[in-house]
C-alpha positions, 0 to 999 in steps of 0.5 A: 593562155597558150593561144595568147602567148602564141599570138604575142610571139607572132602577131602577124598570124591569125590562127591563135586568134581564131582558136580563141574566137571559136572557144568563146563562141562555144561559150556563147560569149559572142562579144569576146569572140567578135573581139578576137575575130575582128582582130583576125579580120584586120590582119593581112595574109602573112605573105612572108610566112610559109609554115602552117598557114591555114588558108581556110582561116584567112579566106573563110573562118575569120569572116564567118566568125565575124559575121555570126557574132556580128548578128548576135551583138548587133555589129551589122556593118562589120558583119556585112563587111566580113560577108562581102570579103568571104564572098570574094573568095567563095561567091557561090557559098550557100552559107554566106549567101544565107548570112547575107540575106539575114544581114540585109533583113536586119539592115532594112528593119533598122531603117 
């Protein structure tokens, strides 16, 4: 409830969305987690904000949640898009490299 209220007050910030997505991931409700994470994915970095902006959430966490949930709910194109965005910030990141391989296997299997 408080995270939704926080987001409604500052929709330019993704931190409440990420916390909601993380909550639903822990509940194994991947579709709902994906919903919040995808909204965070679509939200640009708040260049006019200076207080308490979590760069890790903007450059890593939102992409990670979209990618992980995308696998679970078969949103492969969106998950792959998130991985590519994350690799722009962290090109050598092993976690995203592994997710990329998994996604490529799923996409090949679908053809």
